[in-house]
PDB file of the backbone (N, CA, C, O) and the ligand in Angstrom, with CONECT records:
HET     ZN  A 101       1
ATOM      1  N   UNK A   1     -76.861 211.451 204.633  1.00  0.00           N
ATOM      2  CA  UNK A   1     -77.122 210.017 204.542  1.00  0.00           C
ATOM      3  C   UNK A   1     -78.621 209.749 204.439  1.00  0.00           C
ATOM      4  O   UNK A   1     -79.048 208.834 203.735  1.00  0.00           O
ATOM      5  N   UNK A   2     -79.416 210.554 205.147  1.00  0.00           N
ATOM      6  CA  UNK A   2     -80.856 210.338 205.099  1.00  0.00           C
ATOM      7  C   UNK A   2     -81.498 211.138 203.967  1.00  0.00           C
ATOM      8  O   UNK A   2     -82.706 211.057 203.746  1.00  0.00           O
ATOM      9  N   UNK A   3     -80.684 211.906 203.257  1.00  0.00           N
ATOM     10  CA  UNK A   3     -81.229 212.782 202.224  1.00  0.00           C
ATOM     11  C   UNK A   3     -82.001 212.049 201.141  1.00  0.00           C
ATOM     12  O   UNK A   3     -83.062 212.496 200.706  1.00  0.00           O
ATOM     13  N   UNK A   4     -81.459 210.926 200.713  1.00  0.00           N
ATOM     14  CA  UNK A   4     -82.099 210.161 199.650  1.00  0.00           C
ATOM     15  C   UNK A   4     -83.448 209.631 200.119  1.00  0.00           C
ATOM     16  O   UNK A   4     -84.432 209.677 199.381  1.00  0.00           O
ATOM     17  N   UNK A   5     -83.487 209.132 201.342  1.00  0.00           N
ATOM     18  CA  UNK A   5     -84.745 208.619 201.882  1.00  0.00           C
ATOM     19  C   UNK A   5     -85.795 209.718 201.963  1.00  0.00           C
ATOM     20  O   UNK A   5     -86.965 209.498 201.651  1.00  0.00           O
ATOM     21  N   UNK A   6     -85.364 210.902 202.384  1.00  0.00           N
ATOM     22  CA  UNK A   6     -86.308 212.018 202.463  1.00  0.00           C
ATOM     23  C   UNK A   6     -86.847 212.364 201.084  1.00  0.00           C
ATOM     24  O   UNK A   6     -88.022 212.697 200.934  1.00  0.00           O
ATOM     25  N   UNK A   7     -85.996 212.286 200.091  1.00  0.00           N
ATOM     26  CA  UNK A   7     -86.436 212.567 198.718  1.00  0.00           C
ATOM     27  C   UNK A   7     -87.477 211.549 198.281  1.00  0.00           C
ATOM     28  O   UNK A   7     -88.503 211.905 197.700  1.00  0.00           O
ATOM     29  N   UNK A   8     -87.208 210.284 198.562  1.00  0.00           N
ATOM     30  CA  UNK A   8     -88.156 209.233 198.180  1.00  0.00           C
ATOM     31  C   UNK A   8     -89.489 209.453 198.879  1.00  0.00           C
ATOM     32  O   UNK A   8     -90.546 209.352 198.256  1.00  0.00           O
ATOM     33  N   UNK A   9     -89.439 209.754 200.170  1.00  0.00           N
ATOM     34  CA  UNK A   9     -90.655 209.933 200.955  1.00  0.00           C
ATOM     35  C   UNK A   9     -91.414 211.190 200.536  1.00  0.00           C
ATOM     36  O   UNK A   9     -92.644 211.233 200.586  1.00  0.00           O
ATOM     37  N   UNK A  10     -90.664 212.212 200.123  1.00  0.00           N
ATOM     38  CA  UNK A  10     -91.268 213.487 199.719  1.00  0.00           C
ATOM     39  C   UNK A  10     -92.274 213.297 198.587  1.00  0.00           C
ATOM     40  O   UNK A  10     -93.284 213.997 198.514  1.00  0.00           O
ATOM     41  N   UNK A  11     -91.985 212.342 197.710  1.00  0.00           N
ATOM     42  CA  UNK A  11     -92.838 212.150 196.533  1.00  0.00           C
ATOM     43  C   UNK A  11     -93.790 210.978 196.683  1.00  0.00           C
ATOM     44  O   UNK A  11     -94.483 210.610 195.734  1.00  0.00           O
ATOM     45  N   UNK A  12     -93.827 210.391 197.874  1.00  0.00           N
ATOM     46  CA  UNK A  12     -94.695 209.232 198.099  1.00  0.00           C
ATOM     47  C   UNK A  12     -96.156 209.539 197.756  1.00  0.00           C
ATOM     48  O   UNK A  12     -96.789 208.797 197.006  1.00  0.00           O
ATOM     49  N   UNK A  13     -96.684 210.625 198.303  1.00  0.00           N
ATOM     50  CA  UNK A  13     -98.109 210.910 198.115  1.00  0.00           C
ATOM     51  C   UNK A  13     -98.465 211.229 196.666  1.00  0.00           C
ATOM     52  O   UNK A  13     -99.501 210.796 196.162  1.00  0.00           O
ATOM     53  N   UNK A  14     -97.594 211.995 196.000  1.00  0.00           N
ATOM     54  CA  UNK A  14     -97.847 212.303 194.589  1.00  0.00           C
ATOM     55  C   UNK A  14     -97.819 211.027 193.752  1.00  0.00           C
ATOM     56  O   UNK A  14     -98.648 210.824 192.864  1.00  0.00           O
ATOM     57  N   UNK A  15     -96.845 210.177 194.058  1.00  0.00           N
ATOM     58  CA  UNK A  15     -96.729 208.924 193.309  1.00  0.00           C
ATOM     59  C   UNK A  15     -97.947 208.039 193.565  1.00  0.00           C
ATOM     60  O   UNK A  15     -98.500 207.440 192.642  1.00  0.00           O
ATOM     61  N   UNK A  16     -98.353 207.969 194.824  1.00  0.00           N
ATOM     62  CA  UNK A  16     -99.511 207.155 195.181  1.00  0.00           C
ATOM     63  C   UNK A  16    -100.773 207.637 194.449  1.00  0.00           C
ATOM     64  O   UNK A  16    -101.519 206.837 193.884  1.00  0.00           O
ATOM     65  N   UNK A  17    -100.995 208.948 194.469  1.00  0.00           N
ATOM     66  CA  UNK A  17    -102.161 209.523 193.782  1.00  0.00           C
ATOM     67  C   UNK A  17    -102.118 209.215 192.287  1.00  0.00           C
ATOM     68  O   UNK A  17    -103.133 208.880 191.676  1.00  0.00           O
ATOM     69  N   UNK A  18    -100.929 209.336 191.717  1.00  0.00           N
ATOM     70  CA  UNK A  18    -100.762 209.118 190.278  1.00  0.00           C
ATOM     71  C   UNK A  18    -101.045 207.669 189.906  1.00  0.00           C
ATOM     72  O   UNK A  18    -101.582 207.392 188.833  1.00  0.00           O
ATOM     73  N   UNK A  19    -100.685 206.748 190.791  1.00  0.00           N
ATOM     74  CA  UNK A  19    -100.799 205.325 190.461  1.00  0.00           C
ATOM     75  C   UNK A  19    -102.181 204.751 190.773  1.00  0.00           C
ATOM     76  O   UNK A  19    -102.449 203.592 190.455  1.00  0.00           O
ATOM     77  N   UNK A  20    -103.062 205.544 191.392  1.00  0.00           N
ATOM     78  CA  UNK A  20    -104.376 205.019 191.792  1.00  0.00           C
ATOM     79  C   UNK A  20    -105.126 204.429 190.601  1.00  0.00           C
ATOM     80  O   UNK A  20    -105.755 203.377 190.713  1.00  0.00           O
ATOM     81  N   UNK A  21    -105.054 205.112 189.464  1.00  0.00           N
ATOM     82  CA  UNK A  21    -105.809 204.610 188.307  1.00  0.00           C
ATOM     83  C   UNK A  21    -105.213 203.336 187.722  1.00  0.00           C
ATOM     84  O   UNK A  21    -105.819 202.715 186.850  1.00  0.00           O
ATOM     85  N   UNK A  22    -104.042 202.945 188.188  1.00  0.00           N
ATOM     86  CA  UNK A  22    -103.402 201.708 187.712  1.00  0.00           C
ATOM     87  C   UNK A  22    -103.512 200.578 188.738  1.00  0.00           C
ATOM     88  O   UNK A  22    -102.886 199.530 188.578  1.00  0.00           O
ATOM     89  N   UNK A  23    -104.306 200.790 189.789  1.00  0.00           N
ATOM     90  CA  UNK A  23    -104.391 199.786 190.848  1.00  0.00           C
ATOM     91  C   UNK A  23    -104.713 198.402 190.308  1.00  0.00           C
ATOM     92  O   UNK A  23    -105.618 198.224 189.493  1.00  0.00           O
ATOM     93  N   UNK A  24    -103.951 197.431 190.784  1.00  0.00           N
ATOM     94  CA  UNK A  24    -104.166 196.047 190.375  1.00  0.00           C
ATOM     95  C   UNK A  24    -103.464 195.675 189.079  1.00  0.00           C
ATOM     96  O   UNK A  24    -103.393 194.499 188.722  1.00  0.00           O
ATOM     97  N   UNK A  25    -102.951 196.667 188.383  1.00  0.00           N
ATOM     98  CA  UNK A  25    -102.274 196.410 187.106  1.00  0.00           C
ATOM     99  C   UNK A  25    -100.808 196.031 187.319  1.00  0.00           C
ATOM    100  O   UNK A  25    -100.182 196.414 188.307  1.00  0.00           O
ATOM    101  N   UNK A  26    -100.294 195.281 186.379  1.00  0.00           N
ATOM    102  CA  UNK A  26     -98.882 194.898 186.394  1.00  0.00           C
ATOM    103  C   UNK A  26     -98.171 195.718 185.320  1.00  0.00           C
ATOM    104  O   UNK A  26     -98.531 195.676 184.144  1.00  0.00           O
ATOM    105  N   UNK A  27     -97.166 196.455 185.746  1.00  0.00           N
ATOM    106  CA  UNK A  27     -96.485 197.396 184.852  1.00  0.00           C
ATOM    107  C   UNK A  27     -94.982 197.147 184.850  1.00  0.00           C
ATOM    108  O   UNK A  27     -94.397 196.728 185.848  1.00  0.00           O
ATOM    109  N   UNK A  28     -94.380 197.418 183.701  1.00  0.00           N
ATOM    110  CA  UNK A  28     -92.925 197.385 183.626  1.00  0.00           C
ATOM    111  C   UNK A  28     -92.364 198.699 184.152  1.00  0.00           C
ATOM    112  O   UNK A  28     -93.031 199.733 184.104  1.00  0.00           O
ATOM    113  N   UNK A  29     -91.137 198.651 184.654  1.00  0.00           N
ATOM    114  CA  UNK A  29     -90.496 199.865 185.143  1.00  0.00           C
ATOM    115  C   UNK A  29     -90.511 200.963 184.087  1.00  0.00           C
ATOM    116  O   UNK A  29     -90.721 202.132 184.409  1.00  0.00           O
ATOM    117  N   UNK A  30     -90.290 200.595 182.833  1.00  0.00           N
ATOM    118  CA  UNK A  30     -90.241 201.609 181.768  1.00  0.00           C
ATOM    119  C   UNK A  30     -91.580 202.330 181.628  1.00  0.00           C
ATOM    120  O   UNK A  30     -91.607 203.529 181.351  1.00  0.00           O
ATOM    121  N   UNK A  31     -92.682 201.620 181.815  1.00  0.00           N
ATOM    122  CA  UNK A  31     -94.008 202.235 181.754  1.00  0.00           C
ATOM    123  C   UNK A  31     -94.210 203.164 182.960  1.00  0.00           C
ATOM    124  O   UNK A  31     -94.736 204.270 182.829  1.00  0.00           O
ATOM    125  N   UNK A  32     -93.783 202.691 184.131  1.00  0.00           N
ATOM    126  CA  UNK A  32     -93.894 203.529 185.336  1.00  0.00           C
ATOM    127  C   UNK A  32     -93.057 204.795 185.162  1.00  0.00           C
ATOM    128  O   UNK A  32     -93.471 205.881 185.567  1.00  0.00           O
ATOM    129  N   UNK A  33     -91.876 204.646 184.558  1.00  0.00           N
ATOM    130  CA  UNK A  33     -91.037 205.835 184.292  1.00  0.00           C
ATOM    131  C   UNK A  33     -91.781 206.837 183.409  1.00  0.00           C
ATOM    132  O   UNK A  33     -91.717 208.043 183.647  1.00  0.00           O
ATOM    133  N   UNK A  34     -92.480 206.344 182.401  1.00  0.00           N
ATOM    134  CA  UNK A  34     -93.241 207.229 181.504  1.00  0.00           C
ATOM    135  C   UNK A  34     -94.324 207.975 182.274  1.00  0.00           C
ATOM    136  O   UNK A  34     -94.536 209.170 182.068  1.00  0.00           O
ATOM    137  N   UNK A  35     -95.005 207.259 183.159  1.00  0.00           N
ATOM    138  CA  UNK A  35     -96.062 207.874 183.958  1.00  0.00           C
ATOM    139  C   UNK A  35     -95.465 208.976 184.836  1.00  0.00           C
ATOM    140  O   UNK A  35     -96.044 210.055 184.964  1.00  0.00           O
ATOM    141  N   UNK A  36     -94.317 208.702 185.432  1.00  0.00           N
ATOM    142  CA  UNK A  36     -93.644 209.677 186.293  1.00  0.00           C
ATOM    143  C   UNK A  36     -93.205 210.894 185.478  1.00  0.00           C
ATOM    144  O   UNK A  36     -93.359 212.036 185.912  1.00  0.00           O
ATOM    145  N   UNK A  37     -92.661 210.632 184.301  1.00  0.00           N
ATOM    146  CA  UNK A  37     -92.158 211.741 183.468  1.00  0.00           C
ATOM    147  C   UNK A  37     -93.282 212.647 182.967  1.00  0.00           C
ATOM    148  O   UNK A  37     -93.040 213.794 182.593  1.00  0.00           O
ATOM    149  N   UNK A  38     -94.508 212.129 182.961  1.00  0.00           N
ATOM    150  CA  UNK A  38     -95.640 212.941 182.488  1.00  0.00           C
ATOM    151  C   UNK A  38     -96.314 213.703 183.626  1.00  0.00           C
ATOM    152  O   UNK A  38     -97.235 214.485 183.390  1.00  0.00           O
ATOM    153  N   UNK A  39     -95.860 213.479 184.855  1.00  0.00           N
ATOM    154  CA  UNK A  39     -96.471 214.133 186.008  1.00  0.00           C
ATOM    155  C   UNK A  39     -95.754 215.459 186.267  1.00  0.00           C
ATOM    156  O   UNK A  39     -94.527 215.485 186.354  1.00  0.00           O
ATOM    157  N   UNK A  40     -96.505 216.566 186.393  1.00  0.00           N
ATOM    158  CA  UNK A  40     -95.870 217.888 186.514  1.00  0.00           C
ATOM    159  C   UNK A  40     -94.933 218.024 187.715  1.00  0.00           C
ATOM    160  O   UNK A  40     -93.915 218.711 187.623  1.00  0.00           O
ATOM    161  N   UNK A  41     -95.258 217.389 188.828  1.00  0.00           N
ATOM    162  CA  UNK A  41     -94.417 217.497 190.023  1.00  0.00           C
ATOM    163  C   UNK A  41     -93.316 216.434 190.017  1.00  0.00           C
ATOM    164  O   UNK A  41     -92.144 216.744 190.234  1.00  0.00           O
ATOM    165  N   UNK A  42     -93.698 215.195 189.771  1.00  0.00           N
ATOM    166  CA  UNK A  42     -92.741 214.090 189.846  1.00  0.00           C
ATOM    167  C   UNK A  42     -91.652 214.211 188.779  1.00  0.00           C
ATOM    168  O   UNK A  42     -90.505 213.837 189.020  1.00  0.00           O
ATOM    169  N   UNK A  43     -92.005 214.727 187.610  1.00  0.00           N
ATOM    170  CA  UNK A  43     -91.042 214.802 186.506  1.00  0.00           C
ATOM    171  C   UNK A  43     -89.838 215.669 186.870  1.00  0.00           C
ATOM    172  O   UNK A  43     -88.721 215.409 186.424  1.00  0.00           O
ATOM    173  N   UNK A  44     -90.072 216.697 187.682  1.00  0.00           N
ATOM    174  CA  UNK A  44     -88.987 217.624 188.031  1.00  0.00           C
ATOM    175  C   UNK A  44     -87.872 216.943 188.814  1.00  0.00           C
ATOM    176  O   UNK A  44     -86.704 217.315 188.697  1.00  0.00           O
ATOM    177  N   UNK A  45     -88.238 215.947 189.611  1.00  0.00           N
ATOM    178  CA  UNK A  45     -87.261 215.239 190.440  1.00  0.00           C
ATOM    179  C   UNK A  45     -87.323 213.748 190.138  1.00  0.00           C
ATOM    180  O   UNK A  45     -87.188 212.919 191.038  1.00  0.00           O
ATOM    181  N   UNK A  46     -87.524 213.419 188.901  1.00  0.00           N
ATOM    182  CA  UNK A  46     -87.799 212.013 188.561  1.00  0.00           C
ATOM    183  C   UNK A  46     -86.634 211.085 188.895  1.00  0.00           C
ATOM    184  O   UNK A  46     -86.825 209.877 189.028  1.00  0.00           O
ATOM    185  N   UNK A  47     -85.432 211.637 189.031  1.00  0.00           N
ATOM    186  CA  UNK A  47     -84.305 210.773 189.392  1.00  0.00           C
ATOM    187  C   UNK A  47     -84.417 210.254 190.828  1.00  0.00           C
ATOM    188  O   UNK A  47     -83.676 209.361 191.237  1.00  0.00           O
ATOM    189  N   UNK A  48     -85.357 210.831 191.583  1.00  0.00           N
ATOM    190  CA  UNK A  48     -85.571 210.369 192.962  1.00  0.00           C
ATOM    191  C   UNK A  48     -86.831 209.515 193.091  1.00  0.00           C
ATOM    192  O   UNK A  48     -87.162 209.066 194.188  1.00  0.00           O
ATOM    193  N   UNK A  49     -87.530 209.290 191.992  1.00  0.00           N
ATOM    194  CA  UNK A  49     -88.798 208.577 192.060  1.00  0.00           C
ATOM    195  C   UNK A  49     -88.664 207.229 191.357  1.00  0.00           C
ATOM    196  O   UNK A  49     -88.621 207.152 190.129  1.00  0.00           O
ATOM    197  N   UNK A  50     -88.599 206.175 192.158  1.00  0.00           N
ATOM    198  CA  UNK A  50     -88.456 204.829 191.622  1.00  0.00           C
ATOM    199  C   UNK A  50     -89.434 203.888 192.306  1.00  0.00           C
ATOM    200  O   UNK A  50     -89.616 203.973 193.521  1.00  0.00           O
ATOM    201  N   UNK A  51     -90.068 202.993 191.558  1.00  0.00           N
ATOM    202  CA  UNK A  51     -90.983 202.044 192.193  1.00  0.00           C
ATOM    203  C   UNK A  51     -90.285 201.175 193.241  1.00  0.00           C
ATOM    204  O   UNK A  51     -90.904 200.758 194.219  1.00  0.00           O
ATOM    205  N   UNK A  52     -88.997 200.906 193.032  1.00  0.00           N
ATOM    206  CA  UNK A  52     -88.287 200.030 193.968  1.00  0.00           C
ATOM    207  C   UNK A  52     -88.151 200.645 195.362  1.00  0.00           C
ATOM    208  O   UNK A  52     -87.843 199.942 196.325  1.00  0.00           O
ATOM    209  N   UNK A  53     -88.381 201.966 195.471  1.00  0.00           N
ATOM    210  CA  UNK A  53     -88.320 202.632 196.780  1.00  0.00           C
ATOM    211  C   UNK A  53     -89.655 202.563 197.524  1.00  0.00           C
ATOM    212  O   UNK A  53     -89.736 202.970 198.683  1.00  0.00           O
ATOM    213  N   UNK A  54     -90.700 202.052 196.870  1.00  0.00           N
ATOM    214  CA  UNK A  54     -92.042 202.066 197.471  1.00  0.00           C
ATOM    215  C   UNK A  54     -92.669 200.680 197.347  1.00  0.00           C
ATOM    216  O   UNK A  54     -93.791 200.537 196.861  1.00  0.00           O
ATOM    217  N   UNK A  55     -91.949 199.684 197.781  1.00  0.00           N
ATOM    218  CA  UNK A  55     -92.291 198.296 197.516  1.00  0.00           C
ATOM    219  C   UNK A  55     -92.568 197.522 198.798  1.00  0.00           C
ATOM    220  O   UNK A  55     -91.869 197.688 199.797  1.00  0.00           O
ATOM    221  N   UNK A  56     -93.601 196.672 198.761  1.00  0.00           N
ATOM    222  CA  UNK A  56     -93.945 195.914 199.971  1.00  0.00           C
ATOM    223  C   UNK A  56     -92.993 194.737 200.179  1.00  0.00           C
ATOM    224  O   UNK A  56     -92.826 194.274 201.307  1.00  0.00           O
ATOM    225  N   UNK A  57     -92.376 194.255 199.122  1.00  0.00           N
ATOM    226  CA  UNK A  57     -91.541 193.056 199.256  1.00  0.00           C
ATOM    227  C   UNK A  57     -90.106 193.288 198.790  1.00  0.00           C
ATOM    228  O   UNK A  57     -89.389 192.350 198.439  1.00  0.00           O
ATOM    229  N   UNK A  58     -89.712 194.534 198.795  1.00  0.00           N
ATOM    230  CA  UNK A  58     -88.367 194.866 198.338  1.00  0.00           C
ATOM    231  C   UNK A  58     -87.966 196.181 198.987  1.00  0.00           C
ATOM    232  O   UNK A  58     -88.792 197.081 199.136  1.00  0.00           O
ATOM    233  N   UNK A  59     -86.716 196.293 199.368  1.00  0.00           N
ATOM    234  CA  UNK A  59     -86.255 197.583 199.872  1.00  0.00           C
ATOM    235  C   UNK A  59     -84.812 197.756 199.466  1.00  0.00           C
ATOM    236  O   UNK A  59     -84.143 196.800 199.076  1.00  0.00           O
ATOM    237  N   UNK A  60     -84.341 198.973 199.561  1.00  0.00           N
ATOM    238  CA  UNK A  60     -82.945 199.255 199.278  1.00  0.00           C
ATOM    239  C   UNK A  60     -82.542 200.491 200.068  1.00  0.00           C
ATOM    240  O   UNK A  60     -83.377 201.108 200.729  1.00  0.00           O
ATOM    241  N   UNK A  61     -81.319 200.837 200.005  1.00  0.00           N
ATOM    242  CA  UNK A  61     -80.814 201.984 200.741  1.00  0.00           C
ATOM    243  C   UNK A  61     -81.556 203.237 200.287  1.00  0.00           C
ATOM    244  O   UNK A  61     -81.650 203.518 199.092  1.00  0.00           O
ATOM    245  N   UNK A  62     -82.075 203.977 201.247  1.00  0.00           N
ATOM    246  CA  UNK A  62     -82.767 205.206 200.890  1.00  0.00           C
ATOM    247  C   UNK A  62     -84.193 205.017 200.425  1.00  0.00           C
ATOM    248  O   UNK A  62     -84.784 205.931 199.850  1.00  0.00           O
ATOM    249  N   UNK A  63     -84.760 203.832 200.669  1.00  0.00           N
ATOM    250  CA  UNK A  63     -86.149 203.600 200.281  1.00  0.00           C
ATOM    251  C   UNK A  63     -87.088 204.447 201.132  1.00  0.00           C
ATOM    252  O   UNK A  63     -86.726 204.918 202.211  1.00  0.00           O
ATOM    253  N   UNK A  64     -88.283 204.624 200.626  1.00  0.00           N
ATOM    254  CA  UNK A  64     -89.320 205.381 201.332  1.00  0.00           C
ATOM    255  C   UNK A  64     -89.726 204.654 202.618  1.00  0.00           C
ATOM    256  O   UNK A  64     -89.491 203.454 202.764  1.00  0.00           O
ATOM    257  N   UNK A  65     -90.340 205.399 203.550  1.00  0.00           N
ATOM    258  CA  UNK A  65     -90.838 204.787 204.792  1.00  0.00           C
ATOM    259  C   UNK A  65     -91.875 203.702 204.533  1.00  0.00           C
ATOM    260  O   UNK A  65     -92.120 202.854 205.392  1.00  0.00           O
ATOM    261  N   UNK A  66     -92.482 203.729 203.352  1.00  0.00           N
ATOM    262  CA  UNK A  66     -93.543 202.758 203.076  1.00  0.00           C
ATOM    263  C   UNK A  66     -92.992 201.378 202.698  1.00  0.00           C
ATOM    264  O   UNK A  66     -93.732 200.394 202.688  1.00  0.00           O
ATOM    265  N   UNK A  67     -91.692 201.308 202.386  1.00  0.00           N
ATOM    266  CA  UNK A  67     -91.122 200.033 201.961  1.00  0.00           C
ATOM    267  C   UNK A  67     -91.330 198.967 203.028  1.00  0.00           C
ATOM    268  O   UNK A  67     -91.105 199.203 204.215  1.00  0.00           O
ATOM    269  N   UNK A  68     -91.763 197.791 202.585  1.00  0.00           N
ATOM    270  CA  UNK A  68     -92.005 196.638 203.467  1.00  0.00           C
ATOM    271  C   UNK A  68     -93.167 196.852 204.427  1.00  0.00           C
ATOM    272  O   UNK A  68     -93.291 196.117 205.406  1.00  0.00           O
ATOM    273  N   UNK A  69     -94.029 197.849 204.171  1.00  0.00           N
ATOM    274  CA  UNK A  69     -95.211 198.056 205.012  1.00  0.00           C
ATOM    275  C   UNK A  69     -96.477 198.016 204.147  1.00  0.00           C
ATOM    276  O   UNK A  69     -96.407 197.980 202.919  1.00  0.00           O
ATOM    277  N   UNK A  70     -97.620 198.024 204.811  1.00  0.00           N
ATOM    278  CA  UNK A  70     -98.907 198.030 204.116  1.00  0.00           C
ATOM    279  C   UNK A  70     -99.135 199.320 203.335  1.00  0.00           C
ATOM    280  O   UNK A  70    -100.025 199.385 202.488  1.00  0.00           O
ATOM    281  N   UNK A  71     -98.339 200.340 203.616  1.00  0.00           N
ATOM    282  CA  UNK A  71     -98.447 201.611 202.899  1.00  0.00           C
ATOM    283  C   UNK A  71     -97.792 201.572 201.526  1.00  0.00           C
ATOM    284  O   UNK A  71     -97.964 202.488 200.722  1.00  0.00           O
ATOM    285  N   UNK A  72     -97.055 200.528 201.267  1.00  0.00           N
ATOM    286  CA  UNK A  72     -96.285 200.455 200.019  1.00  0.00           C
ATOM    287  C   UNK A  72     -97.195 200.563 198.801  1.00  0.00           C
ATOM    288  O   UNK A  72     -98.323 200.069 198.809  1.00  0.00           O
ATOM    289  N   UNK A  73     -96.696 201.210 197.765  1.00  0.00           N
ATOM    290  CA  UNK A  73     -97.478 201.453 196.552  1.00  0.00           C
ATOM    291  C   UNK A  73     -97.381 200.269 195.589  1.00  0.00           C
ATOM    292  O   UNK A  73     -98.343 199.950 194.890  1.00  0.00           O
ATOM    293  N   UNK A  74     -96.215 199.623 195.557  1.00  0.00           N
ATOM    294  CA  UNK A  74     -95.974 198.561 194.575  1.00  0.00           C
ATOM    295  C   UNK A  74     -95.631 197.231 195.235  1.00  0.00           C
ATOM    296  O   UNK A  74     -95.169 197.171 196.375  1.00  0.00           O
ATOM    297  N   UNK A  75     -95.874 196.171 194.475  1.00  0.00           N
ATOM    298  CA  UNK A  75     -95.367 194.849 194.825  1.00  0.00           C
ATOM    299  C   UNK A  75     -94.485 194.412 193.665  1.00  0.00           C
ATOM    300  O   UNK A  75     -94.916 194.404 192.512  1.00  0.00           O
ATOM    301  N   UNK A  76     -93.264 194.054 193.975  1.00  0.00           N
ATOM    302  CA  UNK A  76     -92.376 193.604 192.895  1.00  0.00           C
ATOM    303  C   UNK A  76     -92.714 192.167 192.524  1.00  0.00           C
ATOM    304  O   UNK A  76     -92.695 191.272 193.369  1.00  0.00           O
ATOM    305  N   UNK A  77     -93.022 191.962 191.258  1.00  0.00           N
ATOM    306  CA  UNK A  77     -93.331 190.612 190.766  1.00  0.00           C
ATOM    307  C   UNK A  77     -92.021 189.906 190.434  1.00  0.00           C
ATOM    308  O   UNK A  77     -91.776 188.781 190.871  1.00  0.00           O
ATOM    309  N   UNK A  78     -91.196 190.579 189.663  1.00  0.00           N
ATOM    310  CA  UNK A  78     -89.825 190.162 189.431  1.00  0.00           C
ATOM    311  C   UNK A  78     -89.066 191.404 188.998  1.00  0.00           C
ATOM    312  O   UNK A  78     -89.641 192.489 188.909  1.00  0.00           O
ATOM    313  N   UNK A  79     -87.793 191.249 188.731  1.00  0.00           N
ATOM    314  CA  UNK A  79     -86.983 192.422 188.423  1.00  0.00           C
ATOM    315  C   UNK A  79     -87.596 193.203 187.257  1.00  0.00           C
ATOM    316  O   UNK A  79     -87.794 192.663 186.168  1.00  0.00           O
ATOM    317  N   UNK A  80     -87.889 194.468 187.501  1.00  0.00           N
ATOM    318  CA  UNK A  80     -88.409 195.317 186.433  1.00  0.00           C
ATOM    319  C   UNK A  80     -89.911 195.211 186.199  1.00  0.00           C
ATOM    320  O   UNK A  80     -90.443 195.856 185.295  1.00  0.00           O
ATOM    321  N   UNK A  81     -90.601 194.403 187.004  1.00  0.00           N
ATOM    322  CA  UNK A  81     -92.047 194.222 186.852  1.00  0.00           C
ATOM    323  C   UNK A  81     -92.713 194.448 188.209  1.00  0.00           C
ATOM    324  O   UNK A  81     -92.340 193.832 189.207  1.00  0.00           O
ATOM    325  N   UNK A  82     -93.694 195.332 188.229  1.00  0.00           N
ATOM    326  CA  UNK A  82     -94.359 195.683 189.487  1.00  0.00           C
ATOM    327  C   UNK A  82     -95.868 195.629 189.341  1.00  0.00           C
ATOM    328  O   UNK A  82     -96.414 195.953 188.286  1.00  0.00           O
ATOM    329  N   UNK A  83     -96.536 195.217 190.408  1.00  0.00           N
ATOM    330  CA  UNK A  83     -97.982 195.317 190.487  1.00  0.00           C
ATOM    331  C   UNK A  83     -98.311 196.538 191.356  1.00  0.00           C
ATOM    332  O   UNK A  83     -97.696 196.751 192.401  1.00  0.00           O
ATOM    333  N   UNK A  84     -99.284 197.332 190.910  1.00  0.00           N
ATOM    334  CA  UNK A  84     -99.728 198.471 191.705  1.00  0.00           C
ATOM    335  C   UNK A  84    -100.704 197.936 192.757  1.00  0.00           C
ATOM    336  O   UNK A  84    -101.732 197.351 192.418  1.00  0.00           O
ATOM    337  N   UNK A  85    -100.375 198.142 194.025  1.00  0.00           N
ATOM    338  CA  UNK A  85    -101.168 197.580 195.118  1.00  0.00           C
ATOM    339  C   UNK A  85    -102.478 198.334 195.284  1.00  0.00           C
ATOM    340  O   UNK A  85    -102.569 199.530 195.006  1.00  0.00           O
ATOM    341  N   UNK A  86    -103.493 197.603 195.744  1.00  0.00           N
ATOM    342  CA  UNK A  86    -104.801 198.222 196.014  1.00  0.00           C
ATOM    343  C   UNK A  86    -104.848 198.649 197.467  1.00  0.00           C
ATOM    344  O   UNK A  86    -105.537 198.020 198.270  1.00  0.00           O
ATOM    345  N   UNK A  87    -104.139 199.690 197.819  1.00  0.00           N
ATOM    346  CA  UNK A  87    -104.108 200.140 199.214  1.00  0.00           C
ATOM    347  C   UNK A  87    -105.292 201.036 199.508  1.00  0.00           C
ATOM    348  O   UNK A  87    -105.439 201.515 200.632  1.00  0.00           O
TER     349      UNK A  87
HETATM  350 ZN    ZN A 101     -93.434 205.378 199.594  1.00  0.00          ZN2+
END
């Protein structure tokens, strides 16, 4: 039951590092998917890496520990649109 959450959390730091250069930018999920697919580590388990799991104003089952906290990587603007937070 906690397996999915562990997967999301496992890639938190890699995702955060990858998104640093996009800080403050507003991106579509499809663009974020492309960024993930181009990352050597994240691409291998990309089915476990979703912006919706690392969101300050959105959470779902199996979300990362950062969801709804100041550690969150993304802010959901609306469905499918995210701002990369300046953490
Ligand atoms: Zn996270």
